[in-house]
DRENTORKOL-3810 file (N, C-alpha, C; in nm, 4 decimals):
REM DRENTORKOL-3810
@n.u->8.7370; n.v->8.0249; n.w->18.7711; ca.u->8.8255; ca.v->7.9329; ca.w->18.8351; c.u->8.8976; c.v->8.0058; c.w->18.9480
@n.u->8.8871; n.v->7.9548; n.w->19.0683; ca.u->8.9527; ca.v->8.0141; ca.w->19.1834; c.u->9.0979; c.v->7.9685; c.w->19.1899
@n.u->9.1846; n.v->8.0637; n.w->19.2224; ca.u->9.3268; ca.v->8.0340; ca.w->19.2380; c.u->9.3562; c.v->8.0317; c.w->19.3868
@n.u->9.4161; n.v->7.9227; n.w->19.4370; ca.u->9.4478; ca.v->7.9178; ca.w->19.5802; c.u->9.5395; c.v->8.0337; c.w->19.6190
@n.u->9.5206; n.v->8.0838; n.w->19.7413; ca.u->9.6012; ca.v->8.1949; ca.w->19.7900; c.u->9.7486; c.v->8.1571; c.w->19.7847
@n.u->9.8322; n.v->8.2516; n.w->19.7413; ca.u->9.9756; ca.v->8.2295; ca.w->19.7378; c.u->10.0252; c.v->8.1596; c.w->19.6131
@n.u->9.9365; n.v->8.1232; n.w->19.5223; ca.u->9.9835; ca.v->8.0581; ca.w->19.3996; c.u->9.9534; c.v->8.1476; c.w->19.2802
@n.u->10.0275; n.v->8.1269; n.w->19.1756; ca.u->10.0106; ca.v->8.2044; ca.w->19.0538; c.u->9.9081; c.v->8.1373; c.w->18.9624
@n.u->9.8256; n.v->8.2156; n.w->18.8942; ca.u->9.7329; ca.v->8.1539; ca.w->18.7983; c.u->9.8109; c.v->8.0890; c.w->18.6845
@n.u->9.7568; n.v->7.9839; n.w->18.6311; ca.u->9.8204; ca.v->7.9127; ca.w->18.5216; c.u->9.7572; c.v->7.9589; c.w->18.3919
@n.u->9.8405; n.v->7.9995; n.w->18.2982; ca.u->9.7921; ca.v->8.0395; ca.w->18.1668; c.u->9.8030; c.v->7.9193; c.w->18.0752
@n.u->9.6952; n.v->7.8872; n.w->18.0081; ca.u->9.6957; ca.v->7.7735; ca.w->17.9176; c.u->9.6785; c.v->7.8233; c.w->17.7754
@n.u->9.7541; n.v->7.7671; n.w->17.6890; ca.u->9.7491; ca.v->7.8041; ca.w->17.5486; c.u->9.7059; c.v->7.6814; c.w->17.4701
@n.u->9.6047; n.v->7.7003; n.w->17.3883; ca.u->9.5582; ca.v->7.5897; ca.w->17.3046; c.u->9.6143; c.v->7.6069; c.w->17.1645
@n.u->9.6607; n.v->7.5001; n.w->17.1088; ca.u->9.7085; ca.v->7.5012; ca.w->16.9714; c.u->9.6004; c.v->7.4368; c.w->16.8871
@n.u->9.5504; n.v->7.5129; n.w->16.7902; ca.u->9.4400; ca.v->7.4653; ca.w->16.7072; c.u->9.4880; c.v->7.4409; c.w->16.5648
@n.u->9.4291; n.v->7.3425; n.w->16.5057; ca.u->9.4565; ca.v->7.3200; ca.w->16.3638; c.u->9.3766; c.v->7.4217; c.w->16.2830
@n.u->9.4081; n.v->7.4334; n.w->16.1570; ca.u->9.3354; ca.v->7.5247; ca.w->16.0688; c.u->9.1878; c.v->7.4868; c.w->16.0636
@n.u->9.1583; n.v->7.3580; n.w->16.0580; ca.u->9.0190; ca.v->7.3129; ca.w->16.0541; c.u->8.9449; c.v->7.3515; c.w->16.1817
@n.u->9.0094; n.v->7.3322; n.w->16.2971; ca.u->8.9453; ca.v->7.3672; ca.w->16.4249; c.u->8.9204; c.v->7.5174; c.w->16.4331
@n.u->9.0165; n.v->7.5950; n.w->16.3864; ca.u->9.0012; ca.v->7.7400; ca.w->16.3870; c.u->8.8868; c.v->7.7830; c.w->16.2953
@n.u->8.8773; n.v->7.7220; n.w->16.1780; ca.u->8.7683; ca.v->7.7549; ca.w->16.0854; c.u->8.6327; c.v->7.7225; c.w->16.1471
@n.u->8.6229; n.v->7.6129; n.w->16.2202; ca.u->8.4977; ca.v->7.5753; ca.w->16.2866; c.u->8.4619; c.v->7.6795; c.w->16.3924
@n.u->8.5597; n.v->7.7214; n.w->16.4727; ca.u->8.5337; ca.v->7.8223; ca.w->16.5756; c.u->8.4885; c.v->7.9545; c.w->16.5140
@n.u->8.5532; n.v->7.9952; n.w->16.4067; ca.u->8.5155; ca.v->8.1201; ca.w->16.3395; c.u->8.3751; c.v->8.1082; c.w->16.2810
@n.u->8.3431; n.v->7.9951; n.w->16.2201; ca.u->8.2091; ca.v->7.9740; ca.w->16.1628; c.u->8.1027; c.v->7.9784; c.w->16.2717
@n.u->8.1308; n.v->7.9171; n.w->16.3867; ca.u->8.0344; ca.v->7.9182; ca.w->16.4974; c.u->8.0141; c.v->8.0600; c.w->16.5503
@n.u->8.1232; n.v->8.1344; n.w->16.5644; ca.u->8.1130; ca.v->8.2727; ca.w->16.6121; c.u->8.0359; c.v->8.3582; c.w->16.5119
@n.u->8.0604; n.v->8.3376; n.w->16.3837; ca.u->7.9876; ca.v->8.4130; ca.w->16.2803; c.u->7.8398; c.v->8.3801; c.w->16.2829
@n.u->7.8076; n.v->8.2530; n.w->16.3026; ca.u->7.6669; ca.v->8.2126; ca.w->16.3085; c.u->7.5979; c.v->8.2761; c.w->16.4282
@n.u->7.6665; n.v->8.2814; n.w->16.5434; ca.u->7.6077; ca.v->8.3459; ca.w->16.6627; c.u->7.5866; c.v->8.4942; c.w->16.6380
@n.u->7.6843; n.v->8.5605; n.w->16.5750; ca.u->7.6717; ca.v->8.7034; ca.w->16.5455; c.u->7.5559; c.v->8.7287; c.w->16.4487
@n.u->7.5433; n.v->8.6448; n.w->16.3467; ca.u->7.4339; ca.v->8.6603; ca.w->16.2499; c.u->7.2990; c.v->8.6413; c.w->16.3182
@n.u->7.2911; n.v->8.5464; n.w->16.4088; ca.u->7.1658; ca.v->8.5223; ca.w->16.4828; c.u->7.1292; c.v->8.6440; c.w->16.5671
@n.u->7.2287; n.v->8.7072; n.w->16.6296; ca.u->7.2021; ca.v->8.8265; ca.w->16.7094; c.u->7.1524; c.v->8.9412; c.w->16.6227
@n.u->7.2130; n.v->8.9592; n.w->16.5059; ca.u->7.1692; ca.v->9.0648; ca.w->16.4140; c.u->7.0277; c.v->9.0377; c.w->16.3668
@n.u->6.9990; n.v->8.9129; n.w->16.3313; ca.u->6.8656; ca.v->8.8763; ca.w->16.2864; c.u->6.7635; c.v->8.9011; c.w->16.3952
@n.u->6.7961; n.v->8.8637; n.w->16.5179; ca.u->6.7041; ca.v->8.8846; ca.w->16.6299; c.u->6.6791; c.v->9.0335; c.w->16.6508
@n.u->6.7850; n.v->9.1131; n.w->16.6460; ca.u->6.7693; ca.v->9.2578; ca.w->16.6649; c.u->6.6846; c.v->9.3186; c.w->16.5548
@n.u->6.7039; n.v->9.2722; n.w->16.4308; ca.u->6.6292; ca.v->9.3312; ca.w->16.3198; c.u->6.4825; c.v->9.2906; c.w->16.3216
@n.u->6.4507; n.v->9.1759; n.w->16.3810; ca.u->6.3113; ca.v->9.1333; ca.w->16.3852; c.u->6.2380; c.v->9.1891; c.w->16.5061
@n.u->6.3121; n.v->9.2381; n.w->16.6062; ca.u->6.2463; ca.v->9.2925; ca.w->16.7245; c.u->6.2342; c.v->9.4439; c.w->16.7187
@n.u->6.2981; n.v->9.5071; n.w->16.6215; ca.u->6.2926; ca.v->9.6518; ca.w->16.6091; c.u->6.2310; c.v->9.6890; c.w->16.4752
@n.u->6.1340; n.v->9.7749; n.w->16.4798; ca.u->6.0624; ca.v->9.8128; ca.w->16.3586; c.u->6.1329; c.v->9.9268; c.w->16.2884
@n.u->6.1405; n.v->9.9183; n.w->16.1561; ca.u->6.1939; ca.v->10.0270; ca.w->16.0756; c.u->6.0781; c.v->10.1086; c.w->16.0205
@n.u->6.0815; n.v->10.2391; n.w->16.0429; ca.u->5.9735; ca.v->10.3279; ca.w->15.9994; c.u->6.0043; c.v->10.3872; c.w->15.8628
@n.u->5.9022; n.v->10.3951; n.w->15.7790; ca.u->5.9150; ca.v->10.4634; ca.w->15.6507; c.u->5.9238; c.v->10.6134; c.w->15.6766
@n.u->5.9803; n.v->10.6852; n.w->15.5794; ca.u->5.9914; ca.v->10.8302; ca.w->15.5924; c.u->5.8531; c.v->10.8918; c.w->15.6142
@n.u->5.7527; n.v->10.8411; n.w->15.5449; ca.u->5.6172; ca.v->10.8946; ca.w->15.5628; c.u->5.5660; c.v->10.8725; c.w->15.7053
@n.u->5.6033; n.v->10.7585; n.w->15.7665; ca.u->5.5615; ca.v->10.7316; ca.w->15.9045; c.u->5.6331; c.v->10.8236; c.w->16.0028
@n.u->5.7611; n.v->10.8505; n.w->15.9772; ca.u->5.8359; ca.v->10.9435; ca.w->16.0626; c.u->5.7740; c.v->11.0824; c.w->16.0520
@n.u->5.7446; n.v->11.1248; n.w->15.9301; ca.u->5.6834; ca.v->11.2565; ca.w->15.9093; c.u->5.5498; c.v->11.2668; c.w->15.9819
@n.u->5.4706; n.v->11.1608; n.w->15.9750; ca.u->5.3410; ca.v->11.1610; ca.w->16.0439; c.u->5.3604; c.v->11.1711; c.w->16.1947
@n.u->5.4537; n.v->11.0956; n.w->16.2491; ca.u->5.4775; ca.v->11.0990; ca.w->16.3941; c.u->5.5282; c.v->11.2346; c.w->16.4410
@n.u->5.6081; n.v->11.3014; n.w->16.3568; ca.u->5.6636; ca.v->11.4312; ca.w->16.3947; c.u->5.5755; c.v->11.5475; c.w->16.3498
@n.u->5.4674; n.v->11.5173; n.w->16.2797; ca.u->5.3772; ca.v->11.6206; ca.w->16.2264; c.u->5.4545; c.v->11.7207; c.w->16.1409
@n.u->5.5312; n.v->11.6670; n.w->16.0471; ca.u->5.6069; ca.v->11.7536; ca.w->15.9572; c.u->5.6032; c.v->11.6936; c.w->15.8166
@n.u->5.6593; n.v->11.7654; n.w->15.7220; ca.u->5.6613; ca.v->11.7192; ca.w->15.5830; c.u->5.7703; c.v->11.6127; c.w->15.5644
@n.u->5.7500; n.v->11.5263; n.w->15.4666; ca.u->5.8507; ca.v->11.4242; ca.w->15.4355; c.u->5.9825; c.v->11.4893; c.w->15.3957
@n.u->5.9766; n.v->11.6046; n.w->15.3269; ca.u->6.1001; ca.v->11.6726; ca.w->15.2874; c.u->6.1811; c.v->11.7154; c.w->15.4105
@n.u->6.1122; n.v->11.7486; n.w->15.5185; ca.u->6.1810; ca.v->11.7830; ca.w->15.6432; c.u->6.2545; c.v->11.6613; c.w->15.6978
@n.u->6.1900; n.v->11.5456; n.w->15.6926; ca.u->6.2521; ca.v->11.4217; ca.w->15.7410; c.u->6.3738; c.v->11.3876; c.w->15.6555
@n.u->6.3616; n.v->11.4012; n.w->15.5227; ca.u->6.4766; ca.v->11.3745; ca.w->15.4356; c.u->6.5939; c.v->11.4667; c.w->15.4706
@n.u->6.5641; n.v->11.5925; n.w->15.4997; ca.u->6.6692; ca.v->11.6863; ca.w->15.5401; c.u->6.7354; c.v->11.6447; c.w->15.6705
@n.u->6.6551; n.v->11.5981; n.w->15.7652; ca.u->6.7083; ca.v->11.5513; ca.w->15.8936; c.u->6.7989; c.v->11.4298; c.w->15.8729
@n.u->6.7586; n.v->11.3430; n.w->15.7810; ca.u->6.8395; ca.v->11.2247; ca.w->15.7508; c.u->6.9724; c.v->11.2677; c.w->15.6881
@n.u->6.9668; n.v->11.3619; n.w->15.5934; ca.u->7.0899; ca.v->11.4102; ca.w->15.5291; c.u->7.1844; c.v->11.4743; c.w->15.6295
@n.u->7.1295; n.v->11.5413; n.w->15.7307; ca.u->7.2123; ca.v->11.6060; ca.w->15.8330; c.u->7.2614; c.v->11.5063; c.w->15.9380
@n.u->7.2141; n.v->11.3804; n.w->15.9293; ca.u->7.2582; ca.v->11.2778; ca.w->16.0233; c.u->7.1953; c.v->11.2888; c.w->16.1611
@n.u->7.0747; n.v->11.3452; n.w->16.1677; ca.u->7.0099; ca.v->11.3627; ca.w->16.2978; c.u->6.9664; c.v->11.2308; c.w->16.3597
@n.u->6.9441; n.v->11.1296; n.w->16.2789; ca.u->6.9228; ca.v->10.9945; ca.w->16.3304; c.u->6.9669; c.v->10.8944; c.w->16.2253
@n.u->7.0069; n.v->10.7760; n.w->16.2696; ca.u->7.0572; ca.v->10.6756; ca.w->16.1754; c.u->6.9447; c.v->10.6177; c.w->16.0918
@n.u->6.9824; n.v->10.5666; n.w->15.9763; ca.u->6.8847; ca.v->10.5025; ca.w->15.8887; c.u->6.9366; c.v->10.3678; c.w->15.8426
@n.u->6.8451; n.v->10.2862; n.w->15.7979; ca.u->6.8772; ca.v->10.1579; ca.w->15.7363; c.u->6.8379; c.v->10.1716; c.w->15.5900
@n.u->6.9300; n.v->10.1431; n.w->15.5011; ca.u->6.9008; ca.v->10.1504; ca.w->15.3571; c.u->6.8809; c.v->10.0096; c.w->15.3042
@n.u->6.7677; n.v->9.9884; n.w->15.2398; ca.u->6.7346; ca.v->9.8606; ca.w->15.1770; c.u->6.7141; c.v->9.8894; c.w->15.0288
@n.u->6.8240; n.v->9.8842; n.w->14.9533; ca.u->6.8161; ca.v->9.9267; ca.w->14.8140; c.u->6.7900; c.v->10.0758; c.w->14.8125
@n.u->6.6817; n.v->10.1168; n.w->14.7486; ca.u->6.6486; ca.v->10.2590; ca.w->14.7471; c.u->6.5561; c.v->10.2975; c.w->14.8626
@n.u->6.5086; n.v->10.1990; n.w->14.9368; ca.u->6.4191; ca.v->10.2264; ca.w->15.0500; c.u->6.4996; c.v->10.2716; c.w->15.1714
@n.u->6.4433; n.v->10.3634; n.w->15.2463; ca.u->6.5057; ca.v->10.4144; ca.w->15.3683; c.u->6.4129; c.v->10.3829; c.w->15.4844
@n.u->6.4694; n.v->10.3288; n.w->15.5905; ca.u->6.3930; ca.v->10.3020; ca.w->15.7120; c.u->6.4664; c.v->10.3653; c.w->15.8296
@n.u->6.3895; n.v->10.4223; n.w->15.9203; ca.u->6.4447; ca.v->10.4802; ca.w->16.0426; c.u->6.4083; c.v->10.3850; c.w->16.1559
@n.u->6.5083; n.v->10.3325; n.w->16.2283; ca.u->6.4754; ca.v->10.2453; ca.w->16.3411; c.u->6.3871; c.v->10.3197; c.w->16.4415
@n.u->6.2810; n.v->10.2551; n.w->16.4828; ca.u->6.1859; ca.v->10.3179; ca.w->16.5745; c.u->6.2558; c.v->10.3672; c.w->16.7010
@n.u->6.3499; n.v->10.2884; n.w->16.7516; ca.u->6.4208; ca.v->10.3288; ca.w->16.8736; c.u->6.5044; c.v->10.4541; c.w->16.8503
@n.u->6.5615; n.v->10.4696; n.w->16.7300; ca.u->6.6404; ca.v->10.5888; ca.w->16.6985; c.u->6.5520; c.v->10.7130; c.w->16.6974
@n.u->6.4319; n.v->10.7002; n.w->16.6412; ca.u->6.3391; ca.v->10.8133; ca.w->16.6412; c.u->6.2963; c.v->10.8467; c.w->16.7834
@n.u->6.2673; n.v->10.7439; n.w->16.8633; ca.u->6.2289; ca.v->10.7666; ca.w->17.0034; c.u->6.3404; c.v->10.8377; c.w->17.0797
@n.u->6.4658; n.v->10.7938; n.w->17.0579; ca.u->6.5799; ca.v->10.8580; ca.w->17.1242; c.u->6.5924; c.v->11.0038; c.w->17.0814
@n.u->6.5738; n.v->11.0297; n.w->16.9516; ca.u->6.5838; ca.v->11.1663; ca.w->16.9007; c.u->6.4759; c.v->11.2547; c.w->16.9633
@n.u->6.3537; n.v->11.2040; n.w->16.9702; ca.u->6.2439; ca.v->11.2819; ca.w->17.0288; c.u->6.2751; c.v->11.3140; c.w->17.1746
@n.u->6.3242; n.v->11.2144; n.w->17.2497; ca.u->6.3597; ca.v->11.2385; ca.w->17.3902; c.u->6.4690; c.v->11.3458; c.w->17.4009
@n.u->6.5667; n.v->11.3420; n.w->17.3099; ca.u->6.6756; ca.v->11.4391; ca.w->17.3164; c.u->6.6281; c.v->11.5804; c.w->17.2826
@n.u->6.5194; n.v->11.5914; n.w->17.2096; ca.u->6.4664; ca.v->11.7217; ca.w->17.1688; c.u->6.3607; c.v->11.7748; c.w->17.2647
@n.u->6.3202; n.v->11.6923; n.w->17.3592; ca.u->6.2124; ca.v->11.7288; ca.w->17.4500; c.u->6.2691; c.v->11.8023; c.w->17.5709
@n.u->6.2162; n.v->11.9226; n.w->17.5950; ca.u->6.2591; ca.v->12.0024; ca.w->17.7097; c.u->6.1350; c.v->12.0641; c.w->17.7730
@n.u->6.1375; n.v->12.0858; n.w->17.9040; ca.u->6.0242; ca.v->12.1538; ca.w->17.9676; c.u->6.0053; c.v->12.2922; c.w->17.9066
@n.u->5.8825; n.v->12.3391; n.w->17.9038; ca.u->5.8525; ca.v->12.4680; ca.w->17.8404; c.u->5.9222; c.v->12.5849; c.w->17.9070
@n.u->5.9491; n.v->12.5777; n.w->18.0371; ca.u->6.0084; ca.v->12.6911; ca.w->18.1079; c.u->6.1606; c.v->12.6968; c.w->18.0943
@n.u->6.2228; n.v->12.5938; n.w->18.0332; ca.u->6.3686; ca.v->12.5955; ca.w->18.0156; c.u->6.4025; c.v->12.6127; c.w->17.8679
@n.u->6.4959; n.v->12.7022; n.w->17.8365; ca.u->6.5348; ca.v->12.7165; ca.w->17.6967; c.u->6.6121; c.v->12.5918; c.w->17.6488
@n.u->6.5983; n.v->12.5613; n.w->17.5216; ca.u->6.6733; ca.v->12.4492; ca.w->17.4629; c.u->6.8198; c.v->12.4863; c.w->17.4546
@n.u->6.9093; n.v->12.3900; n.w->17.4800; ca.u->7.0515; ca.v->12.4208; ca.w->17.4667; c.u->7.0864; c.v->12.4487; c.w->17.3198
@n.u->7.1887; n.v->12.5323; n.w->17.2956; ca.u->7.2256; ca.v->12.5632; ca.w->17.1572; c.u->7.2747; c.v->12.4392; c.w->17.0852
@n.u->7.2500; n.v->12.4341; n.w->16.9564; ca.u->7.2877; ca.v->12.3161; ca.w->16.8760; c.u->7.4347; c.v->12.3088; c.w->16.8514
END
């Protein structure tokens, strides 16, 4: 909304009933849930065995990396999944040209 030059913007306050507020909160929650659902269906969660295969290391190494918090995980009961994007980000952060030393941890 454009405010004419030389005039002050008008602040409007809406007074909502409890029912109207509950409807707004429910709608916002539904939108947030839809966004989470969309994100979870567009991003693949990798099993520890798949992460180990991609990194060419043992599963015990991956479990150690998870315990140290080197990348985030999703826990589904006792199952652990590593978001594919998190693994990709970690690999990029660990990748350095051969002629440059890696920065200290």
